CHARMM-style PDB file with segment names, atoms N, HN, CA, C and O in Angstrom:
ATOM      1  N   MET     1      14.363  11.392 -18.031  1.00  0.00      PROA
ATOM      2  CA  MET     1      12.926  11.399 -18.007  1.00  0.00      PROA
ATOM      3  C   MET     1      12.414  11.851 -19.368  1.00  0.00      PROA
ATOM      4  O   MET     1      12.900  12.827 -19.939  1.00  0.00      PROA
ATOM      5  N   SER     2      11.456  11.147 -19.860  1.00  0.00      PROA
ATOM      6  HN  SER     2      11.061  10.354 -19.396  1.00  0.00      PROA
ATOM      7  CA  SER     2      10.919  11.475 -21.167  1.00  0.00      PROA
ATOM      8  C   SER     2       9.874  12.584 -21.051  1.00  0.00      PROA
ATOM      9  O   SER     2       8.866  12.437 -20.360  1.00  0.00      PROA
ATOM     10  N   VAL     3      10.131  13.677 -21.728  1.00  0.00      PROA
ATOM     11  HN  VAL     3      10.950  13.796 -22.289  1.00  0.00      PROA
ATOM     12  CA  VAL     3       9.234  14.826 -21.687  1.00  0.00      PROA
ATOM     13  C   VAL     3       8.470  14.958 -22.995  1.00  0.00      PROA
ATOM     14  O   VAL     3       7.417  15.595 -23.043  1.00  0.00      PROA
ATOM     15  N   ILE     4       8.991  14.365 -24.044  1.00  0.00      PROA
ATOM     16  HN  ILE     4       9.846  13.847 -24.005  1.00  0.00      PROA
ATOM     17  CA  ILE     4       8.408  14.542 -25.370  1.00  0.00      PROA
ATOM     18  C   ILE     4       6.991  13.968 -25.445  1.00  0.00      PROA
ATOM     19  O   ILE     4       6.114  14.589 -26.046  1.00  0.00      PROA
ATOM     20  N   GLY     5       6.751  12.809 -24.853  1.00  0.00      PROA
ATOM     21  HN  GLY     5       7.464  12.305 -24.365  1.00  0.00      PROA
ATOM     22  CA  GLY     5       5.441  12.170 -24.905  1.00  0.00      PROA
ATOM     23  C   GLY     5       4.330  13.035 -24.323  1.00  0.00      PROA
ATOM     24  O   GLY     5       3.353  13.322 -25.014  1.00  0.00      PROA
ATOM     25  N   PRO     6       4.458  13.458 -23.059  1.00  0.00      PROA
ATOM     26  CA  PRO     6       3.402  14.303 -22.475  1.00  0.00      PROA
ATOM     27  C   PRO     6       3.235  15.638 -23.193  1.00  0.00      PROA
ATOM     28  O   PRO     6       2.115  16.128 -23.334  1.00  0.00      PROA
ATOM     29  N   VAL     7       4.333  16.228 -23.645  1.00  0.00      PROA
ATOM     30  HN  VAL     7       5.244  15.830 -23.530  1.00  0.00      PROA
ATOM     31  CA  VAL     7       4.235  17.503 -24.366  1.00  0.00      PROA
ATOM     32  C   VAL     7       3.469  17.303 -25.666  1.00  0.00      PROA
ATOM     33  O   VAL     7       2.637  18.133 -26.033  1.00  0.00      PROA
ATOM     34  N   PHE     8       3.747  16.208 -26.363  1.00  0.00      PROA
ATOM     35  HN  PHE     8       4.423  15.534 -26.065  1.00  0.00      PROA
ATOM     36  CA  PHE     8       3.051  15.914 -27.610  1.00  0.00      PROA
ATOM     37  C   PHE     8       1.559  15.701 -27.370  1.00  0.00      PROA
ATOM     38  O   PHE     8       0.726  16.219 -28.114  1.00  0.00      PROA
ATOM     39  N   VAL     9       1.227  14.941 -26.337  1.00  0.00      PROA
ATOM     40  HN  VAL     9       1.903  14.520 -25.733  1.00  0.00      PROA
ATOM     41  CA  VAL     9      -0.180  14.678 -26.025  1.00  0.00      PROA
ATOM     42  C   VAL     9      -0.910  15.972 -25.688  1.00  0.00      PROA
ATOM     43  O   VAL     9      -2.025  16.196 -26.159  1.00  0.00      PROA
ATOM     44  N   VAL    10      -0.292  16.823 -24.880  1.00  0.00      PROA
ATOM     45  HN  VAL    10       0.614  16.641 -24.497  1.00  0.00      PROA
ATOM     46  CA  VAL    10      -0.918  18.097 -24.515  1.00  0.00      PROA
ATOM     47  C   VAL    10      -1.041  18.995 -25.747  1.00  0.00      PROA
ATOM     48  O   VAL    10      -2.038  19.700 -25.898  1.00  0.00      PROA
ATOM     49  N   ALA    11      -0.052  18.976 -26.616  1.00  0.00      PROA
ATOM     50  HN  ALA    11       0.758  18.403 -26.493  1.00  0.00      PROA
ATOM     51  CA  ALA    11      -0.118  19.798 -27.833  1.00  0.00      PROA
ATOM     52  C   ALA    11      -1.243  19.341 -28.755  1.00  0.00      PROA
ATOM     53  O   ALA    11      -1.980  20.171 -29.287  1.00  0.00      PROA
ATOM     54  N   VAL    12      -1.381  18.045 -28.948  1.00  0.00      PROA
ATOM     55  HN  VAL    12      -0.781  17.371 -28.516  1.00  0.00      PROA
ATOM     56  CA  VAL    12      -2.458  17.529 -29.784  1.00  0.00      PROA
ATOM     57  C   VAL    12      -3.807  17.833 -29.133  1.00  0.00      PROA
ATOM     58  O   VAL    12      -4.755  18.218 -29.817  1.00  0.00      PROA
ATOM     59  N   LEU    13      -3.893  17.663 -27.833  1.00  0.00      PROA
ATOM     60  HN  LEU    13      -3.123  17.350 -27.277  1.00  0.00      PROA
ATOM     61  CA  LEU    13      -5.126  17.952 -27.117  1.00  0.00      PROA
ATOM     62  C   LEU    13      -5.475  19.433 -27.172  1.00  0.00      PROA
ATOM     63  O   LEU    13      -6.653  19.790 -27.182  1.00  0.00      PROA
ATOM     64  N   ALA    14      -4.473  20.292 -27.208  1.00  0.00      PROA
ATOM     65  HN  ALA    14      -3.516  20.002 -27.201  1.00  0.00      PROA
ATOM     66  CA  ALA    14      -4.714  21.731 -27.294  1.00  0.00      PROA
ATOM     67  C   ALA    14      -5.382  22.110 -28.607  1.00  0.00      PROA
ATOM     68  O   ALA    14      -6.169  23.055 -28.665  1.00  0.00      PROA
ATOM     69  N   VAL    15      -5.062  21.369 -29.655  1.00  0.00      PROA
ATOM     70  HN  VAL    15      -4.423  20.602 -29.608  1.00  0.00      PROA
ATOM     71  CA  VAL    15      -5.705  21.624 -30.945  1.00  0.00      PROA
ATOM     72  C   VAL    15      -7.166  21.207 -30.884  1.00  0.00      PROA
ATOM     73  O   VAL    15      -8.030  21.893 -31.430  1.00  0.00      PROA
ATOM     74  N   VAL    16      -7.448  20.097 -30.230  1.00  0.00      PROA
ATOM     75  HN  VAL    16      -6.746  19.539 -29.787  1.00  0.00      PROA
ATOM     76  CA  VAL    16      -8.803  19.561 -30.162  1.00  0.00      PROA
ATOM     77  C   VAL    16      -9.645  20.316 -29.122  1.00  0.00      PROA
ATOM     78  O   VAL    16     -10.757  20.754 -29.416  1.00  0.00      PROA
ATOM     79  N   ASP    17      -9.105  20.461 -27.909  1.00  0.00      PROA
ATOM     80  HN  ASP    17      -8.201  20.106 -27.671  1.00  0.00      PROA
ATOM     81  CA  ASP    17      -9.855  21.097 -26.825  1.00  0.00      PROA
ATOM     82  C   ASP    17      -8.868  21.814 -25.903  1.00  0.00      PROA
ATOM     83  O   ASP    17      -8.221  21.166 -25.082  1.00  0.00      PROA
ATOM     84  N   PRO    18      -8.741  23.125 -26.020  1.00  0.00      PROA
ATOM     85  CA  PRO    18      -7.759  23.869 -25.231  1.00  0.00      PROA
ATOM     86  C   PRO    18      -7.978  23.792 -23.714  1.00  0.00      PROA
ATOM     87  O   PRO    18      -7.010  23.764 -22.954  1.00  0.00      PROA
ATOM     88  N   VAL    19      -9.220  23.758 -23.276  1.00  0.00      PROA
ATOM     89  HN  VAL    19     -10.006  23.781 -23.894  1.00  0.00      PROA
ATOM     90  CA  VAL    19      -9.486  23.693 -21.827  1.00  0.00      PROA
ATOM     91  C   VAL    19      -8.996  22.367 -21.255  1.00  0.00      PROA
ATOM     92  O   VAL    19      -8.359  22.335 -20.203  1.00  0.00      PROA
ATOM     93  N   SER    20      -9.296  21.278 -21.951  1.00  0.00      PROA
ATOM     94  HN  SER    20      -9.814  21.304 -22.806  1.00  0.00      PROA
ATOM     95  CA  SER    20      -8.821  19.968 -21.509  1.00  0.00      PROA
ATOM     96  C   SER    20      -7.295  19.910 -21.534  1.00  0.00      PROA
ATOM     97  O   SER    20      -6.677  19.312 -20.654  1.00  0.00      PROA
ATOM     98  N   ALA    21      -6.698  20.527 -22.538  1.00  0.00      PROA
ATOM     99  HN  ALA    21      -7.201  21.013 -23.253  1.00  0.00      PROA
ATOM    100  CA  ALA    21      -5.238  20.554 -22.621  1.00  0.00      PROA
ATOM    101  C   ALA    21      -4.643  21.297 -21.433  1.00  0.00      PROA
ATOM    102  O   ALA    21      -3.610  20.891 -20.901  1.00  0.00      PROA
ATOM    103  N   LEU    22      -5.281  22.369 -21.018  1.00  0.00      PROA
ATOM    104  HN  LEU    22      -6.120  22.699 -21.450  1.00  0.00      PROA
ATOM    105  CA  LEU    22      -4.803  23.123 -19.851  1.00  0.00      PROA
ATOM    106  C   LEU    22      -4.884  22.261 -18.589  1.00  0.00      PROA
ATOM    107  O   LEU    22      -3.945  22.229 -17.794  1.00  0.00      PROA
ATOM    108  N   ILE    23      -5.997  21.571 -18.411  1.00  0.00      PROA
ATOM    109  HN  ILE    23      -6.760  21.596 -19.056  1.00  0.00      PROA
ATOM    110  CA  ILE    23      -6.166  20.715 -17.229  1.00  0.00      PROA
ATOM    111  C   ILE    23      -5.153  19.579 -17.225  1.00  0.00      PROA
ATOM    112  O   ILE    23      -4.529  19.302 -16.201  1.00  0.00      PROA
ATOM    113  N   VAL    24      -4.990  18.927 -18.361  1.00  0.00      PROA
ATOM    114  HN  VAL    24      -5.497  19.152 -19.193  1.00  0.00      PROA
ATOM    115  CA  VAL    24      -4.027  17.824 -18.462  1.00  0.00      PROA
ATOM    116  C   VAL    24      -2.601  18.341 -18.295  1.00  0.00      PROA
ATOM    117  O   VAL    24      -1.776  17.692 -17.653  1.00  0.00      PROA
ATOM    118  N   GLY    25      -2.310  19.503 -18.867  1.00  0.00      PROA
ATOM    119  HN  GLY    25      -2.980  20.031 -19.389  1.00  0.00      PROA
ATOM    120  CA  GLY    25      -0.972  20.085 -18.732  1.00  0.00      PROA
ATOM    121  C   GLY    25      -0.628  20.399 -17.282  1.00  0.00      PROA
ATOM    122  O   GLY    25       0.495  20.145 -16.847  1.00  0.00      PROA
ATOM    123  N   VAL    26      -1.567  20.940 -16.538  1.00  0.00      PROA
ATOM    124  HN  VAL    26      -2.480  21.146 -16.892  1.00  0.00      PROA
ATOM    125  CA  VAL    26      -1.337  21.222 -15.119  1.00  0.00      PROA
ATOM    126  C   VAL    26      -1.138  19.920 -14.348  1.00  0.00      PROA
ATOM    127  O   VAL    26      -0.258  19.826 -13.492  1.00  0.00      PROA
ATOM    128  N   ALA    27      -1.960  18.918 -14.656  1.00  0.00      PROA
ATOM    129  HN  ALA    27      -2.675  18.995 -15.351  1.00  0.00      PROA
ATOM    130  CA  ALA    27      -1.818  17.627 -13.977  1.00  0.00      PROA
ATOM    131  C   ALA    27      -0.463  16.987 -14.272  1.00  0.00      PROA
ATOM    132  O   ALA    27       0.172  16.436 -13.373  1.00  0.00      PROA
ATOM    133  N   VAL    28      -0.023  17.057 -15.512  1.00  0.00      PROA
ATOM    134  HN  VAL    28      -0.539  17.505 -16.243  1.00  0.00      PROA
ATOM    135  CA  VAL    28       1.273  16.488 -15.881  1.00  0.00      PROA
ATOM    136  C   VAL    28       2.408  17.250 -15.196  1.00  0.00      PROA
ATOM    137  O   VAL    28       3.405  16.651 -14.791  1.00  0.00      PROA
ATOM    138  N   ALA    29       2.260  18.555 -15.069  1.00  0.00      PROA
ATOM    139  HN  ALA    29       1.451  19.041 -15.398  1.00  0.00      PROA
ATOM    140  CA  ALA    29       3.296  19.358 -14.417  1.00  0.00      PROA
ATOM    141  C   ALA    29       3.362  19.077 -12.915  1.00  0.00      PROA
ATOM    142  O   ALA    29       4.445  19.109 -12.330  1.00  0.00      PROA
ATOM    143  N   LEU    30       2.223  18.802 -12.290  1.00  0.00      PROA
ATOM    144  HN  LEU    30       1.343  18.776 -12.766  1.00  0.00      PROA
ATOM    145  CA  LEU    30       2.197  18.570 -10.844  1.00  0.00      PROA
ATOM    146  C   LEU    30       2.498  17.130 -10.452  1.00  0.00      PROA
ATOM    147  O   LEU    30       2.770  16.854  -9.284  1.00  0.00      PROA
ATOM    148  N   LEU    31       2.456  16.231 -11.387  1.00  0.00      PROA
ATOM    149  HN  LEU    31       2.235  16.455 -12.336  1.00  0.00      PROA
ATOM    150  CA  LEU    31       2.669  14.818 -11.074  1.00  0.00      PROA
ATOM    151  C   LEU    31       4.006  14.530 -10.386  1.00  0.00      PROA
ATOM    152  O   LEU    31       4.011  13.781  -9.409  1.00  0.00      PROA
ATOM    153  N   PRO    32       5.130  15.074 -10.833  1.00  0.00      PROA
ATOM    154  CA  PRO    32       6.393  14.785 -10.130  1.00  0.00      PROA
ATOM    155  C   PRO    32       6.407  15.284  -8.690  1.00  0.00      PROA
ATOM    156  O   PRO    32       7.113  14.723  -7.852  1.00  0.00      PROA
ATOM    157  N   VAL    33       5.648  16.317  -8.392  1.00  0.00      PROA
ATOM    158  HN  VAL    33       5.075  16.774  -9.072  1.00  0.00      PROA
ATOM    159  CA  VAL    33       5.596  16.844  -7.027  1.00  0.00      PROA
ATOM    160  C   VAL    33       4.615  16.024  -6.186  1.00  0.00      PROA
ATOM    161  O   VAL    33       4.863  15.783  -5.005  1.00  0.00      PROA
ATOM    162  N   ALA    34       3.516  15.600  -6.784  1.00  0.00      PROA
ATOM    163  HN  ALA    34       3.315  15.795  -7.744  1.00  0.00      PROA
ATOM    164  CA  ALA    34       2.467  14.908  -6.045  1.00  0.00      PROA
ATOM    165  C   ALA    34       2.884  13.507  -5.614  1.00  0.00      PROA
ATOM    166  O   ALA    34       2.481  13.050  -4.544  1.00  0.00      PROA
ATOM    167  N   ARG    35       3.668  12.830  -6.409  1.00  0.00      PROA
ATOM    168  HN  ARG    35       3.996  13.202  -7.278  1.00  0.00      PROA
ATOM    169  CA  ARG    35       4.042  11.454  -6.091  1.00  0.00      PROA
ATOM    170  C   ARG    35       4.775  11.337  -4.747  1.00  0.00      PROA
ATOM    171  O   ARG    35       4.375  10.508  -3.929  1.00  0.00      PROA
ATOM    172  N   PRO    36       5.824  12.119  -4.478  1.00  0.00      PROA
ATOM    173  CA  PRO    36       6.479  12.000  -3.168  1.00  0.00      PROA
ATOM    174  C   PRO    36       5.577  12.416  -2.000  1.00  0.00      PROA
ATOM    175  O   PRO    36       5.679  11.860  -0.907  1.00  0.00      PROA
ATOM    176  N   VAL    37       4.707  13.382  -2.231  1.00  0.00      PROA
ATOM    177  HN  VAL    37       4.624  13.834  -3.119  1.00  0.00      PROA
ATOM    178  CA  VAL    37       3.792  13.808  -1.168  1.00  0.00      PROA
ATOM    179  C   VAL    37       2.849  12.665  -0.809  1.00  0.00      PROA
ATOM    180  O   VAL    37       2.646  12.380   0.372  1.00  0.00      PROA
ATOM    181  N   PHE    38       2.272  12.009  -1.808  1.00  0.00      PROA
ATOM    182  HN  PHE    38       2.437  12.240  -2.767  1.00  0.00      PROA
ATOM    183  CA  PHE    38       1.384  10.886  -1.539  1.00  0.00      PROA
ATOM    184  C   PHE    38       2.131   9.735  -0.874  1.00  0.00      PROA
ATOM    185  O   PHE    38       1.583   9.073   0.008  1.00  0.00      PROA
ATOM    186  N   ARG    39       3.357   9.490  -1.279  1.00  0.00      PROA
ATOM    187  HN  ARG    39       3.802  10.027  -1.995  1.00  0.00      PROA
ATOM    188  CA  ARG    39       4.134   8.416  -0.650  1.00  0.00      PROA
ATOM    189  C   ARG    39       4.367   8.710   0.821  1.00  0.00      PROA
ATOM    190  O   ARG    39       4.256   7.813   1.657  1.00  0.00      PROA
ATOM    191  N   ARG    40       4.689   9.960   1.150  1.00  0.00      PROA
ATOM    192  HN  ARG    40       4.779  10.689   0.472  1.00  0.00      PROA
ATOM    193  CA  ARG    40       4.890  10.336   2.548  1.00  0.00      PROA
ATOM    194  C   ARG    40       3.611  10.170   3.353  1.00  0.00      PROA
ATOM    195  O   ARG    40       3.627   9.620   4.454  1.00  0.00      PROA
ATOM    196  N   LEU    41       2.504  10.649   2.794  1.00  0.00      PROA
ATOM    197  HN  LEU    41       2.492  11.095   1.900  1.00  0.00      PROA
ATOM    198  CA  LEU    41       1.231  10.537   3.503  1.00  0.00      PROA
ATOM    199  C   LEU    41       0.834   9.081   3.712  1.00  0.00      PROA
ATOM    200  O   LEU    41       0.427   8.696   4.809  1.00  0.00      PROA
ATOM    201  N   LEU    42       0.950   8.274   2.666  1.00  0.00      PROA
ATOM    202  HN  LEU    42       1.280   8.586   1.775  1.00  0.00      PROA
ATOM    203  CA  LEU    42       0.578   6.877   2.793  1.00  0.00      PROA
ATOM    204  C   LEU    42       1.543   6.115   3.694  1.00  0.00      PROA
ATOM    205  O   LEU    42       1.134   5.194   4.401  1.00  0.00      PROA
ATOM    206  N   GLY    43       2.811   6.489   3.676  1.00  0.00      PROA
ATOM    207  HN  GLY    43       3.144   7.237   3.102  1.00  0.00      PROA
ATOM    208  CA  GLY    43       3.791   5.841   4.555  1.00  0.00      PROA
ATOM    209  C   GLY    43       3.495   6.120   6.010  1.00  0.00      PROA
ATOM    210  O   GLY    43       3.576   5.220   6.846  1.00  0.00      PROA
ATOM    211  N   ARG    44       3.154   7.348   6.319  1.00  0.00      PROA
ATOM    212  HN  ARG    44       3.088   8.079   5.640  1.00  0.00      PROA
ATOM    213  CA  ARG    44       2.819   7.719   7.692  1.00  0.00      PROA
ATOM    214  C   ARG    44       1.552   6.990   8.127  1.00  0.00      PROA
ATOM    215  O   ARG    44       1.477   6.467   9.239  1.00  0.00      PROA
ATOM    216  N   ARG    45       0.570   6.961   7.252  1.00  0.00      PROA
ATOM    217  HN  ARG    45       0.631   7.386   6.349  1.00  0.00      PROA
ATOM    218  CA  ARG    45      -0.683   6.290   7.580  1.00  0.00      PROA
ATOM    219  C   ARG    45      -0.471   4.787   7.759  1.00  0.00      PROA
ATOM    220  O   ARG    45      -1.076   4.172   8.637  1.00  0.00      PROA
ATOM    221  N   GLY    46       0.376   4.206   6.936  1.00  0.00      PROA
ATOM    222  HN  GLY    46       0.867   4.706   6.223  1.00  0.00      PROA
ATOM    223  CA  GLY    46       0.678   2.790   7.066  1.00  0.00      PROA
ATOM    224  C   GLY    46       1.379   2.474   8.376  1.00  0.00      PROA
ATOM    225  O   GLY    46       1.096   1.456   9.007  1.00  0.00      PROA
ATOM    226  N   ALA    47       2.291   3.344   8.785  1.00  0.00      PROA
ATOM    227  HN  ALA    47       2.521   4.172   8.272  1.00  0.00      PROA
ATOM    228  CA  ALA    47       2.992   3.144  10.054  1.00  0.00      PROA
ATOM    229  C   ALA    47       2.016   3.238  11.229  1.00  0.00      PROA
ATOM    230  O   ALA    47       2.111   2.462  12.179  1.00  0.00      PROA
ATOM    231  N   GLU    48       1.080   4.185  11.164  1.00  0.00      PROA
ATOM    232  HN  GLU    48       1.003   4.815  10.391  1.00  0.00      PROA
ATOM    233  CA  GLU    48       0.074   4.297  12.227  1.00  0.00      PROA
ATOM    234  C   GLU    48      -0.811   3.055  12.263  1.00  0.00      PROA
ATOM    235  O   GLU    48      -1.148   2.550  13.334  1.00  0.00      PROA
ATOM    236  N   HSD    49      -1.178   2.575  11.097  1.00  0.00      PROA
ATOM    237  HN  HSD    49      -0.904   2.985  10.227  1.00  0.00      PROA
ATOM    238  CA  HSD    49      -2.009   1.371  11.029  1.00  0.00      PROA
ATOM    239  C   HSD    49      -1.259   0.171  11.610  1.00  0.00      PROA
ATOM    240  O   HSD    49      -1.839  -0.620  12.353  1.00  0.00      PROA
ATOM    241  N   TRP    50       0.012   0.035  11.279  1.00  0.00      PROA
ATOM    242  HN  TRP    50       0.483   0.678  10.676  1.00  0.00      PROA
ATOM    243  CA  TRP    50       0.802  -1.087  11.769  1.00  0.00      PROA
ATOM    244  C   TRP    50       0.961  -1.003  13.282  1.00  0.00      PROA
ATOM    245  O   TRP    50       0.895  -2.029  13.960  1.00  0.00      PROA
ATOM    246  N   ALA    51       1.168   0.191  13.828  1.00  0.00      PROA
ATOM    247  HN  ALA    51       1.221   1.024  13.277  1.00  0.00      PROA
ATOM    248  CA  ALA    51       1.288   0.358  15.282  1.00  0.00      PROA
ATOM    249  C   ALA    51      -0.014  -0.036  15.975  1.00  0.00      PROA
ATOM    250  O   ALA    51       0.006  -0.681  17.023  1.00  0.00      PROA
ATOM    251  N   ALA    52      -1.145   0.355  15.386  1.00  0.00      PROA
ATOM    252  HN  ALA    52      -1.161   0.879  14.535  1.00  0.00      PROA
ATOM    253  CA  ALA    52      -2.433  -0.028  15.964  1.00  0.00      PROA
ATOM    254  C   ALA    52      -2.622  -1.542  15.913  1.00  0.00      PROA
ATOM    255  O   ALA    52      -3.154  -2.134  16.852  1.00  0.00      PROA
ATOM    256  N   TYR    53      -2.194  -2.158  14.838  1.00  0.00      PROA
ATOM    257  HN  TYR    53      -1.762  -1.677  14.076  1.00  0.00      PROA
ATOM    258  CA  TYR    53      -2.305  -3.611  14.708  1.00  0.00      PROA
ATOM    259  C   TYR    53      -1.436  -4.306  15.748  1.00  0.00      PROA
ATOM    260  O   TYR    53      -1.866  -5.283  16.360  1.00  0.00      PROA
ATOM    261  N   GLU    54      -0.216  -3.810  15.952  1.00  0.00      PROA
ATOM    262  HN  GLU    54       0.133  -3.016  15.454  1.00  0.00      PROA
ATOM    263  CA  GLU    54       0.666  -4.407  16.960  1.00  0.00      PROA
ATOM    264  C   GLU    54       0.074  -4.284  18.357  1.00  0.00      PROA
ATOM    265  O   GLU    54       0.145  -5.227  19.145  1.00  0.00      PROA
ATOM    266  N   ALA    55      -0.507  -3.137  18.669  1.00  0.00      PROA
ATOM    267  HN  ALA    55      -0.565  -2.371  18.029  1.00  0.00      PROA
ATOM    268  CA  ALA    55      -1.137  -2.944  19.973  1.00  0.00      PROA
ATOM    269  C   ALA    55      -2.323  -3.895  20.141  1.00  0.00      PROA
ATOM    270  O   ALA    55      -2.504  -4.481  21.208  1.00  0.00      PROA
ATOM    271  N   PHE    56      -3.117  -4.044  19.101  1.00  0.00      PROA
ATOM    272  HN  PHE    56      -2.969  -3.568  18.235  1.00  0.00      PROA
ATOM    273  CA  PHE    56      -4.249  -4.962  19.158  1.00  0.00      PROA
ATOM    274  C   PHE    56      -3.767  -6.396  19.359  1.00  0.00      PROA
ATOM    275  O   PHE    56      -4.324  -7.124  20.182  1.00  0.00      PROA
ATOM    276  N   ALA    57      -2.751  -6.806  18.627  1.00  0.00      PROA
ATOM    277  HN  ALA    57      -2.299  -6.215  17.958  1.00  0.00      PROA
ATOM    278  CA  ALA    57      -2.217  -8.165  18.755  1.00  0.00      PROA
ATOM    279  C   ALA    57      -1.670  -8.397  20.157  1.00  0.00      PROA
ATOM    280  O   ALA    57      -1.851  -9.474  20.726  1.00  0.00      PROA
ATOM    281  N   ALA    58      -1.000  -7.390  20.718  1.00  0.00      PROA
ATOM    282  HN  ALA    58      -0.853  -6.515  20.256  1.00  0.00      PROA
ATOM    283  CA  ALA    58      -0.471  -7.526  22.074  1.00  0.00      PROA
ATOM    284  C   ALA    58      -1.606  -7.691  23.083  1.00  0.00      PROA
ATOM    285  O   ALA    58      -1.513  -8.502  24.005  1.00  0.00      PROA
ATOM    286  N   ARG    59      -2.684  -6.912  22.902  1.00  0.00      PROA
ATOM    287  HN  ARG    59      -2.760  -6.254  22.153  1.00  0.00      PROA
ATOM    288  CA  ARG    59      -3.844  -7.046  23.803  1.00  0.00      PROA
ATOM    289  C   ARG    59      -4.476  -8.428  23.673  1.00  0.00      PROA
ATOM    290  O   ARG    59      -4.860  -9.035  24.672  1.00  0.00      PROA
ATOM    291  N   MET    60      -4.583  -8.917  22.459  1.00  0.00      PROA
ATOM    292  HN  MET    60      -4.271  -8.423  21.647  1.00  0.00      PROA
ATOM    293  CA  MET    60      -5.186 -10.234  22.252  1.00  0.00      PROA
ATOM    294  C   MET    60      -4.332 -11.334  22.881  1.00  0.00      PROA
ATOM    295  O   MET    60      -4.860 -12.269  23.484  1.00  0.00      PROA
ATOM    296  N   LEU    61      -3.015 -11.219  22.738  1.00  0.00      PROA
ATOM    297  HN  LEU    61      -2.586 -10.460  22.248  1.00  0.00      PROA
ATOM    298  CA  LEU    61      -2.129 -12.212  23.339  1.00  0.00      PROA
ATOM    299  C   LEU    61      -2.187 -12.140  24.868  1.00  0.00      PROA
ATOM    300  O   LEU    61      -2.178 -13.171  25.540  1.00  0.00      PROA
ATOM    301  N   ALA    62      -2.247 -10.935  25.410  1.00  0.00      PROA
ATOM    302  HN  ALA    62      -2.254 -10.097  24.864  1.00  0.00      PROA
ATOM    303  CA  ALA    62      -2.328 -10.763  26.867  1.00  0.00      PROA
ATOM    304  C   ALA    62      -3.649 -11.341  27.386  1.00  0.00      PROA
ATOM    305  O   ALA    62      -3.671 -11.981  28.437  1.00  0.00      PROA
ATOM    306  N   THR    63      -4.727 -11.125  26.673  1.00  0.00      PROA
ATOM    307  HN  THR    63      -4.710 -10.605  25.819  1.00  0.00      PROA
ATOM    308  CA  THR    63      -6.036 -11.639  27.073  1.00  0.00      PROA
ATOM    309  C   THR    63      -6.063 -13.160  26.991  1.00  0.00      PROA
ATOM    310  O   THR    63      -6.617 -13.838  27.857  1.00  0.00      PROA
ATOM    311  N   ARG    64      -5.463 -13.668  25.952  1.00  0.00      PROA
ATOM    312  HN  ARG    64      -5.013 -13.117  25.249  1.00  0.00      PROA
ATOM    313  CA  ARG    64      -5.461 -15.105  25.728  1.00  0.00      PROA
ATOM    314  C   ARG    64      -4.639 -15.853  26.797  1.00  0.00      PROA
ATOM    315  O   ARG    64      -5.018 -16.934  27.247  1.00  0.00      PROA
ATOM    316  N   SER    65      -3.513 -15.252  27.187  1.00  0.00      PROA
ATOM    317  HN  SER    65      -3.205 -14.373  26.822  1.00  0.00      PROA
ATOM    318  CA  SER    65      -2.632 -15.932  28.141  1.00  0.00      PROA
ATOM    319  C   SER    65      -3.170 -15.875  29.569  1.00  0.00      PROA
ATOM    320  O   SER    65      -2.848 -16.740  30.383  1.00  0.00      PROA
ATOM    321  N   THR    66      -3.987 -14.864  29.882  1.00  0.00      PROA
ATOM    322  HN  THR    66      -4.248 -14.161  29.221  1.00  0.00      PROA
ATOM    323  CA  THR    66      -4.534 -14.772  31.232  1.00  0.00      PROA
ATOM    324  C   THR    66      -5.829 -15.542  31.370  1.00  0.00      PROA
ATOM    325  O   THR    66      -6.279 -15.815  32.483  1.00  0.00      PROA
ATOM    326  N   GLY    67      -6.417 -15.886  30.271  1.00  0.00      PROA
ATOM    327  HN  GLY    67      -6.052 -15.665  29.367  1.00  0.00      PROA
ATOM    328  CA  GLY    67      -7.461 -16.724  30.415  1.00  0.00      PROA
ATOM    329  C   GLY    67      -8.766 -16.844  30.057  1.00  0.00      PROA
ATOM    330  OT1 GLY    67      -9.416 -17.827  30.415  1.00  0.00      PROA
TER     331      GLY     67
END
């Protein structure tokens, strides 16, 4: 994993605006942790959405076949 790029950007930003550098530095540090959390949340939500879609499709097919 390349660490030099983000460190360089935060260092240059620290010279220009230290507060922004702090915010960007925290965001860069939390990014590796946030990505798997978001994937888990979106995966769970996607599975719930798919289950609801399957139930809806089953109801539509049942309604259609009865008449």
